[in-house]
PDB file as gemmi writes it, atoms N, CA and C in Angstrom:
CRYST1    1.000    1.000    1.000  90.00  90.00  90.00 P 1                      
ATOM      1  N   MET A   1     -23.643   7.454  28.594  1.00  0.00           N  
ATOM      2  CA  MET A   1     -24.421   6.799  27.518  1.00  0.00           C  
ATOM      3  C   MET A   1     -23.628   5.982  26.784  1.00  0.00           C  
ATOM      4  N   PRO A   2     -23.886   4.576  26.601  1.00  0.00           N  
ATOM      5  CA  PRO A   2     -23.034   3.799  25.788  1.00  0.00           C  
ATOM      6  C   PRO A   2     -23.058   4.319  24.269  1.00  0.00           C  
ATOM      7  N   GLN A   3     -22.020   4.180  23.542  1.00  0.00           N  
ATOM      8  CA  GLN A   3     -21.875   4.503  22.148  1.00  0.00           C  
ATOM      9  C   GLN A   3     -22.943   4.061  21.297  1.00  0.00           C  
ATOM     10  N   GLU A   4     -23.528   2.898  21.506  1.00  0.00           N  
ATOM     11  CA  GLU A   4     -24.544   2.326  20.629  1.00  0.00           C  
ATOM     12  C   GLU A   4     -25.956   3.070  20.942  1.00  0.00           C  
ATOM     13  N   ASP A   5     -26.259   3.409  22.218  1.00  0.00           N  
ATOM     14  CA  ASP A   5     -27.301   4.120  22.499  1.00  0.00           C  
ATOM     15  C   ASP A   5     -27.231   5.611  21.931  1.00  0.00           C  
ATOM     16  N   TYR A   6     -25.977   6.244  22.015  1.00  0.00           N  
ATOM     17  CA  TYR A   6     -25.807   7.475  21.549  1.00  0.00           C  
ATOM     18  C   TYR A   6     -26.043   7.593  19.998  1.00  0.00           C  
ATOM     19  N   SER A   7     -25.659   6.453  19.383  1.00  0.00           N  
ATOM     20  CA  SER A   7     -25.736   6.416  17.879  1.00  0.00           C  
ATOM     21  C   SER A   7     -27.169   6.242  17.437  1.00  0.00           C  
ATOM     22  N   LYS A   8     -27.867   5.497  18.193  1.00  0.00           N  
ATOM     23  CA  LYS A   8     -29.367   5.304  17.940  1.00  0.00           C  
ATOM     24  C   LYS A   8     -30.031   6.588  18.157  1.00  0.00           C  
ATOM     25  N   ALA A   9     -29.648   7.284  19.269  1.00  0.00           N  
ATOM     26  CA  ALA A   9     -30.328   8.518  19.492  1.00  0.00           C  
ATOM     27  C   ALA A   9     -30.047   9.539  18.435  1.00  0.00           C  
ATOM     28  N   LEU A  10     -28.774   9.657  17.971  1.00  0.00           N  
ATOM     29  CA  LEU A  10     -28.398  10.485  17.096  1.00  0.00           C  
ATOM     30  C   LEU A  10     -29.152  10.266  15.621  1.00  0.00           C  
ATOM     31  N   ASN A  11     -29.199   8.999  15.318  1.00  0.00           N  
ATOM     32  CA  ASN A  11     -29.972   8.692  14.137  1.00  0.00           C  
ATOM     33  C   ASN A  11     -31.376   9.208  14.075  1.00  0.00           C  
ATOM     34  N   ALA A  12     -32.007   8.830  15.255  1.00  0.00           N  
ATOM     35  CA  ALA A  12     -33.467   9.157  15.512  1.00  0.00           C  
ATOM     36  C   ALA A  12     -33.481  10.621  15.359  1.00  0.00           C  
ATOM     37  N   ILE A  13     -32.720  11.407  15.885  1.00  0.00           N  
ATOM     38  CA  ILE A  13     -32.854  12.898  15.840  1.00  0.00           C  
ATOM     39  C   ILE A  13     -32.606  13.317  14.395  1.00  0.00           C  
ATOM     40  N   LEU A  14     -31.658  12.769  13.610  1.00  0.00           N  
ATOM     41  CA  LEU A  14     -31.414  13.146  12.215  1.00  0.00           C  
ATOM     42  C   LEU A  14     -32.569  12.888  11.448  1.00  0.00           C  
ATOM     43  N   ALA A  15     -33.436  11.751  11.720  1.00  0.00           N  
ATOM     44  CA  ALA A  15     -34.461  11.290  11.025  1.00  0.00           C  
ATOM     45  C   ALA A  15     -35.731  12.172  11.209  1.00  0.00           C  
ATOM     46  N   MET A  16     -35.639  13.129  12.245  1.00  0.00           N  
ATOM     47  CA  MET A  16     -36.820  13.963  12.612  1.00  0.00           C  
ATOM     48  C   MET A  16     -36.864  15.093  11.498  1.00  0.00           C  
ATOM     49  N   THR A  17     -38.122  15.479  11.402  1.00  0.00           N  
ATOM     50  CA  THR A  17     -38.303  16.745  10.468  1.00  0.00           C  
ATOM     51  C   THR A  17     -37.502  17.935  10.933  1.00  0.00           C  
ATOM     52  N   TYR A  18     -37.260  18.882  10.187  1.00  0.00           N  
ATOM     53  CA  TYR A  18     -36.624  20.122  10.621  1.00  0.00           C  
ATOM     54  C   TYR A  18     -37.363  20.851  11.742  1.00  0.00           C  
ATOM     55  N   GLN A  19     -38.735  20.754  11.617  1.00  0.00           N  
ATOM     56  CA  GLN A  19     -39.497  21.430  12.742  1.00  0.00           C  
ATOM     57  C   GLN A  19     -39.362  20.687  14.210  1.00  0.00           C  
ATOM     58  N   GLN A  20     -39.262  19.346  13.998  1.00  0.00           N  
ATOM     59  CA  GLN A  20     -39.142  18.426  15.233  1.00  0.00           C  
ATOM     60  C   GLN A  20     -37.862  18.781  15.849  1.00  0.00           C  
ATOM     61  N   ARG A  21     -36.784  18.821  15.040  1.00  0.00           N  
ATOM     62  CA  ARG A  21     -35.465  19.109  15.583  1.00  0.00           C  
ATOM     63  C   ARG A  21     -35.315  20.510  16.150  1.00  0.00           C  
ATOM     64  N   LEU A  22     -36.059  21.420  15.623  1.00  0.00           N  
ATOM     65  CA  LEU A  22     -36.033  22.655  16.094  1.00  0.00           C  
ATOM     66  C   LEU A  22     -36.709  22.800  17.368  1.00  0.00           C  
ATOM     67  N   SER A  23     -37.861  21.993  17.577  1.00  0.00           N  
ATOM     68  CA  SER A  23     -38.585  21.966  18.803  1.00  0.00           C  
ATOM     69  C   SER A  23     -37.698  21.215  19.844  1.00  0.00           C  
ATOM     70  N   LEU A  24     -36.933  20.217  19.450  1.00  0.00           N  
ATOM     71  CA  LEU A  24     -35.951  19.597  20.315  1.00  0.00           C  
ATOM     72  C   LEU A  24     -34.822  20.416  20.826  1.00  0.00           C  
ATOM     73  N   LEU A  25     -34.326  21.202  19.925  1.00  0.00           N  
ATOM     74  CA  LEU A  25     -33.307  22.316  20.246  1.00  0.00           C  
ATOM     75  C   LEU A  25     -33.854  23.177  21.371  1.00  0.00           C  
ATOM     76  N   SER A  26     -35.035  23.583  21.086  1.00  0.00           N  
ATOM     77  CA  SER A  26     -35.633  24.563  21.945  1.00  0.00           C  
ATOM     78  C   SER A  26     -35.626  23.833  23.487  1.00  0.00           C  
ATOM     79  N   VAL A  27     -36.130  22.653  23.643  1.00  0.00           N  
ATOM     80  CA  VAL A  27     -36.158  21.914  24.779  1.00  0.00           C  
ATOM     81  C   VAL A  27     -34.891  21.790  25.503  1.00  0.00           C  
ATOM     82  N   LEU A  28     -34.017  21.432  24.656  1.00  0.00           N  
ATOM     83  CA  LEU A  28     -32.670  21.206  25.197  1.00  0.00           C  
ATOM     84  C   LEU A  28     -32.158  22.587  25.797  1.00  0.00           C  
ATOM     85  N   ALA A  29     -32.295  23.551  24.892  1.00  0.00           N  
ATOM     86  CA  ALA A  29     -31.737  24.890  25.346  1.00  0.00           C  
ATOM     87  C   ALA A  29     -32.273  25.328  26.763  1.00  0.00           C  
ATOM     88  N   GLU A  30     -33.486  25.104  26.878  1.00  0.00           N  
ATOM     89  CA  GLU A  30     -34.260  25.509  27.993  1.00  0.00           C  
ATOM     90  C   GLU A  30     -33.876  24.514  29.166  1.00  0.00           C  
ATOM     91  N   SER A  31     -33.589  23.462  28.894  1.00  0.00           N  
ATOM     92  CA  SER A  31     -33.208  22.518  29.995  1.00  0.00           C  
ATOM     93  C   SER A  31     -31.957  22.793  30.555  1.00  0.00           C  
ATOM     94  N   LEU A  32     -30.994  23.324  29.777  1.00  0.00           N  
ATOM     95  CA  LEU A  32     -29.641  23.851  30.154  1.00  0.00           C  
ATOM     96  C   LEU A  32     -29.841  25.092  31.179  1.00  0.00           C  
ATOM     97  N   GLN A  33     -30.842  25.850  30.897  1.00  0.00           N  
ATOM     98  CA  GLN A  33     -31.015  26.967  31.824  1.00  0.00           C  
ATOM     99  C   GLN A  33     -31.432  26.660  33.142  1.00  0.00           C  
ATOM    100  N   GLU A  34     -31.984  25.486  33.521  1.00  0.00           N  
ATOM    101  CA  GLU A  34     -32.508  25.061  34.565  1.00  0.00           C  
ATOM    102  C   GLU A  34     -31.330  24.458  35.547  1.00  0.00           C  
ATOM    103  N   LYS A  35     -30.369  24.069  34.933  1.00  0.00           N  
ATOM    104  CA  LYS A  35     -29.231  23.285  35.684  1.00  0.00           C  
ATOM    105  C   LYS A  35     -28.180  24.350  35.928  1.00  0.00           C  
ATOM    106  N   GLU A  36     -27.297  23.881  36.911  1.00  0.00           N  
ATOM    107  CA  GLU A  36     -26.148  24.627  37.287  1.00  0.00           C  
ATOM    108  C   GLU A  36     -25.132  24.482  36.062  1.00  0.00           C  
ATOM    109  N   PRO A  37     -24.651  25.627  35.553  1.00  0.00           N  
ATOM    110  CA  PRO A  37     -23.859  25.441  34.377  1.00  0.00           C  
ATOM    111  C   PRO A  37     -22.481  24.669  34.720  1.00  0.00           C  
ATOM    112  N   ALA A  38     -21.964  24.078  33.738  1.00  0.00           N  
ATOM    113  CA  ALA A  38     -20.652  23.572  33.804  1.00  0.00           C  
ATOM    114  C   ALA A  38     -19.583  24.585  34.402  1.00  0.00           C  
ATOM    115  N   PRO A  39     -18.559  24.251  35.038  1.00  0.00           N  
ATOM    116  CA  PRO A  39     -17.534  25.244  35.552  1.00  0.00           C  
ATOM    117  C   PRO A  39     -17.227  26.052  34.276  1.00  0.00           C  
ATOM    118  N   ALA A  40     -16.814  27.425  34.528  1.00  0.00           N  
ATOM    119  CA  ALA A  40     -16.493  28.322  33.625  1.00  0.00           C  
ATOM    120  C   ALA A  40     -15.244  27.889  32.739  1.00  0.00           C  
ATOM    121  N   SER A  41     -14.376  27.190  33.506  1.00  0.00           N  
ATOM    122  CA  SER A  41     -13.190  26.580  32.771  1.00  0.00           C  
ATOM    123  C   SER A  41     -12.592  25.515  33.753  1.00  0.00           C  
ATOM    124  N   VAL A  42     -11.957  24.615  32.954  1.00  0.00           N  
ATOM    125  CA  VAL A  42     -11.266  23.587  33.801  1.00  0.00           C  
ATOM    126  C   VAL A  42      -9.665  23.779  33.395  1.00  0.00           C  
ATOM    127  N   THR A  43      -8.902  24.092  34.249  1.00  0.00           N  
ATOM    128  CA  THR A  43      -7.616  24.225  33.847  1.00  0.00           C  
ATOM    129  C   THR A  43      -6.634  23.053  34.328  1.00  0.00           C  
ATOM    130  N   VAL A  44      -5.727  22.583  33.480  1.00  0.00           N  
ATOM    131  CA  VAL A  44      -4.803  21.621  33.808  1.00  0.00           C  
ATOM    132  C   VAL A  44      -3.520  22.095  33.418  1.00  0.00           C  
ATOM    133  N   SER A  45      -2.393  21.512  34.047  1.00  0.00           N  
ATOM    134  CA  SER A  45      -1.179  21.971  33.833  1.00  0.00           C  
ATOM    135  C   SER A  45      -0.329  21.048  32.932  1.00  0.00           C  
ATOM    136  N   SER A  46      -0.972  19.892  32.710  1.00  0.00           N  
ATOM    137  CA  SER A  46      -0.043  18.773  32.096  1.00  0.00           C  
ATOM    138  C   SER A  46      -1.141  17.851  31.325  1.00  0.00           C  
ATOM    139  N   GLY A  47      -0.609  17.069  30.458  1.00  0.00           N  
ATOM    140  CA  GLY A  47      -1.373  15.998  29.792  1.00  0.00           C  
ATOM    141  C   GLY A  47      -1.827  15.010  30.932  1.00  0.00           C  
ATOM    142  N   GLU A  48      -0.949  14.554  31.834  1.00  0.00           N  
ATOM    143  CA  GLU A  48      -1.274  13.765  32.619  1.00  0.00           C  
ATOM    144  C   GLU A  48      -2.468  14.185  33.591  1.00  0.00           C  
ATOM    145  N   GLU A  49      -2.375  15.499  33.888  1.00  0.00           N  
ATOM    146  CA  GLU A  49      -3.581  15.960  34.657  1.00  0.00           C  
ATOM    147  C   GLU A  49      -4.973  16.055  33.932  1.00  0.00           C  
ATOM    148  N   LEU A  50      -4.856  16.369  32.713  1.00  0.00           N  
ATOM    149  CA  LEU A  50      -6.052  16.271  31.841  1.00  0.00           C  
ATOM    150  C   LEU A  50      -6.645  14.625  31.756  1.00  0.00           C  
ATOM    151  N   ARG A  51      -5.707  13.874  31.632  1.00  0.00           N  
ATOM    152  CA  ARG A  51      -6.154  12.475  31.579  1.00  0.00           C  
ATOM    153  C   ARG A  51      -6.805  11.935  32.931  1.00  0.00           C  
ATOM    154  N   GLN A  52      -6.151  12.527  34.046  1.00  0.00           N  
ATOM    155  CA  GLN A  52      -6.729  12.228  35.385  1.00  0.00           C  
ATOM    156  C   GLN A  52      -8.142  12.760  35.505  1.00  0.00           C  
ATOM    157  N   LYS A  53      -8.394  14.049  35.102  1.00  0.00           N  
ATOM    158  CA  LYS A  53      -9.713  14.607  35.092  1.00  0.00           C  
ATOM    159  C   LYS A  53     -10.618  13.830  34.215  1.00  0.00           C  
ATOM    160  N   LEU A  54     -10.196  13.458  33.051  1.00  0.00           N  
ATOM    161  CA  LEU A  54     -11.059  12.631  32.285  1.00  0.00           C  
ATOM    162  C   LEU A  54     -11.387  11.232  32.790  1.00  0.00           C  
ATOM    163  N   ASP A  55     -10.467  10.681  33.426  1.00  0.00           N  
ATOM    164  CA  ASP A  55     -10.753   9.450  34.115  1.00  0.00           C  
ATOM    165  C   ASP A  55     -11.750   9.526  35.285  1.00  0.00           C  
ATOM    166  N   GLU A  56     -11.584  10.603  35.912  1.00  0.00           N  
ATOM    167  CA  GLU A  56     -12.641  11.022  36.938  1.00  0.00           C  
ATOM    168  C   GLU A  56     -13.992  11.017  36.430  1.00  0.00           C  
ATOM    169  N   GLY A  57     -14.115  11.686  35.291  1.00  0.00           N  
ATOM    170  CA  GLY A  57     -15.498  11.814  34.761  1.00  0.00           C  
ATOM    171  C   GLY A  57     -15.972  10.485  34.355  1.00  0.00           C  
ATOM    172  N   LEU A  58     -15.065   9.677  33.574  1.00  0.00           N  
ATOM    173  CA  LEU A  58     -15.621   8.349  33.230  1.00  0.00           C  
ATOM    174  C   LEU A  58     -15.885   7.433  34.325  1.00  0.00           C  
ATOM    175  N   SER A  59     -15.151   7.623  35.455  1.00  0.00           N  
ATOM    176  CA  SER A  59     -15.382   6.893  36.646  1.00  0.00           C  
ATOM    177  C   SER A  59     -16.756   7.230  37.289  1.00  0.00           C  
ATOM    178  N   ASP A  60     -17.169   8.412  37.268  1.00  0.00           N  
ATOM    179  CA  ASP A  60     -18.395   8.816  37.596  1.00  0.00           C  
ATOM    180  C   ASP A  60     -19.502   8.104  36.878  1.00  0.00           C  
ATOM    181  N   ILE A  61     -19.383   8.183  35.477  1.00  0.00           N  
ATOM    182  CA  ILE A  61     -20.306   7.611  34.582  1.00  0.00           C  
ATOM    183  C   ILE A  61     -20.370   6.141  34.940  1.00  0.00           C  
ATOM    184  N   GLU A  62     -19.293   5.465  35.151  1.00  0.00           N  
ATOM    185  CA  GLU A  62     -19.185   3.932  35.354  1.00  0.00           C  
ATOM    186  C   GLU A  62     -19.790   3.641  36.856  1.00  0.00           C  
ATOM    187  N   ALA A  63     -19.559   4.498  37.769  1.00  0.00           N  
ATOM    188  CA  ALA A  63     -20.155   4.311  38.916  1.00  0.00           C  
ATOM    189  C   ALA A  63     -21.697   4.581  39.037  1.00  0.00           C  
ATOM    190  N   GLY A  64     -22.142   4.973  37.956  1.00  0.00           N  
ATOM    191  CA  GLY A  64     -23.696   5.387  37.996  1.00  0.00           C  
ATOM    192  C   GLY A  64     -24.014   6.743  38.503  1.00  0.00           C  
ATOM    193  N   ARG A  65     -23.035   7.595  38.793  1.00  0.00           N  
ATOM    194  CA  ARG A  65     -23.372   9.016  39.080  1.00  0.00           C  
ATOM    195  C   ARG A  65     -23.769   9.662  37.851  1.00  0.00           C  
ATOM    196  N   VAL A  66     -24.857   9.343  37.353  1.00  0.00           N  
ATOM    197  CA  VAL A  66     -25.461  10.049  36.172  1.00  0.00           C  
ATOM    198  C   VAL A  66     -27.007  10.032  36.322  1.00  0.00           C  
ATOM    199  N   ILE A  67     -27.713  10.753  35.447  1.00  0.00           N  
ATOM    200  CA  ILE A  67     -29.198  10.698  35.505  1.00  0.00           C  
ATOM    201  C   ILE A  67     -29.466   9.695  34.283  1.00  0.00           C  
ATOM    202  N   PRO A  68     -30.275   8.644  34.752  1.00  0.00           N  
ATOM    203  CA  PRO A  68     -30.607   7.659  33.680  1.00  0.00           C  
ATOM    204  C   PRO A  68     -31.391   8.270  32.616  1.00  0.00           C  
ATOM    205  N   ALA A  69     -31.147   7.729  31.348  1.00  0.00           N  
ATOM    206  CA  ALA A  69     -31.971   8.250  30.251  1.00  0.00           C  
ATOM    207  C   ALA A  69     -33.563   8.082  30.419  1.00  0.00           C  
ATOM    208  N   ALA A  70     -33.958   7.042  31.067  1.00  0.00           N  
ATOM    209  CA  ALA A  70     -35.407   6.815  31.399  1.00  0.00           C  
ATOM    210  C   ALA A  70     -35.878   8.218  32.219  1.00  0.00           C  
ATOM    211  N   ALA A  71     -35.155   8.520  33.123  1.00  0.00           N  
ATOM    212  CA  ALA A  71     -35.641   9.688  34.076  1.00  0.00           C  
ATOM    213  C   ALA A  71     -35.500  10.890  33.109  1.00  0.00           C  
ATOM    214  N   VAL A  72     -34.564  11.036  32.276  1.00  0.00           N  
ATOM    215  CA  VAL A  72     -34.609  12.327  31.424  1.00  0.00           C  
ATOM    216  C   VAL A  72     -35.813  12.174  30.604  1.00  0.00           C  
ATOM    217  N   ASN A  73     -35.998  11.154  29.898  1.00  0.00           N  
ATOM    218  CA  ASN A  73     -37.125  11.002  28.958  1.00  0.00           C  
ATOM    219  C   ASN A  73     -38.572  11.254  29.686  1.00  0.00           C  
ATOM    220  N   GLN A  74     -38.636  10.766  30.930  1.00  0.00           N  
ATOM    221  CA  GLN A  74     -39.869  10.934  31.655  1.00  0.00           C  
ATOM    222  C   GLN A  74     -40.109  12.519  32.011  1.00  0.00           C  
ATOM    223  N   ARG A  75     -38.860  13.194  32.357  1.00  0.00           N  
ATOM    224  CA  ARG A  75     -38.965  14.645  32.502  1.00  0.00           C  
ATOM    225  C   ARG A  75     -39.482  15.328  31.378  1.00  0.00           C  
ATOM    226  N   LEU A  76     -38.949  15.049  30.121  1.00  0.00           N  
ATOM    227  CA  LEU A  76     -39.320  15.583  28.889  1.00  0.00           C  
ATOM    228  C   LEU A  76     -40.825  15.335  28.539  1.00  0.00           C  
ATOM    229  N   ARG A  77     -41.196  14.049  28.806  1.00  0.00           N  
ATOM    230  CA  ARG A  77     -42.604  13.771  28.630  1.00  0.00           C  
ATOM    231  C   ARG A  77     -43.654  14.579  29.414  1.00  0.00           C  
ATOM    232  N   GLU A  78     -43.191  14.807  30.709  1.00  0.00           N  
ATOM    233  CA  GLU A  78     -43.991  15.458  31.691  1.00  0.00           C  
ATOM    234  C   GLU A  78     -44.026  17.023  31.413  1.00  0.00           C  
ATOM    235  N   LYS A  79     -42.929  17.394  31.097  1.00  0.00           N  
ATOM    236  CA  LYS A  79     -42.808  18.893  30.936  1.00  0.00           C  
ATOM    237  C   LYS A  79     -43.261  19.396  29.371  1.00  0.00           C  
ATOM    238  N   TYR A  80     -42.925  18.572  28.545  1.00  0.00           N  
ATOM    239  CA  TYR A  80     -43.140  18.972  27.207  1.00  0.00           C  
ATOM    240  C   TYR A  80     -44.050  18.092  26.242  1.00  0.00           C  
ATOM    241  N   GLY A  81     -44.389  16.942  26.881  1.00  0.00           N  
ATOM    242  CA  GLY A  81     -45.186  16.010  26.104  1.00  0.00           C  
ATOM    243  C   GLY A  81     -44.481  15.352  24.961  1.00  0.00           C  
ATOM    244  N   ILE A  82     -43.143  15.324  25.134  1.00  0.00           N  
ATOM    245  CA  ILE A  82     -42.492  14.615  24.141  1.00  0.00           C  
ATOM    246  C   ILE A  82     -42.304  13.206  24.316  1.00  0.00           C  
TER     247      ILE A  82                                                      
END                                                                             
């Protein structure tokens, strides 16, 4: 997600009422239960190896190996009416 979109989303979340944010937290927590968890740990033996792993992740994002925000929003609308 581009930084500008992230900032807009964060501002929208912070503008929500406490109850709305609590509901969103519940939705997010539940959605994490449905997916494969992240690896228990990622180990690296050097700063260079860490940078390589980070570059791989960024390359995935740049190559479009992500779930588009529109698809995530559609899933939330369908499942929770958000």
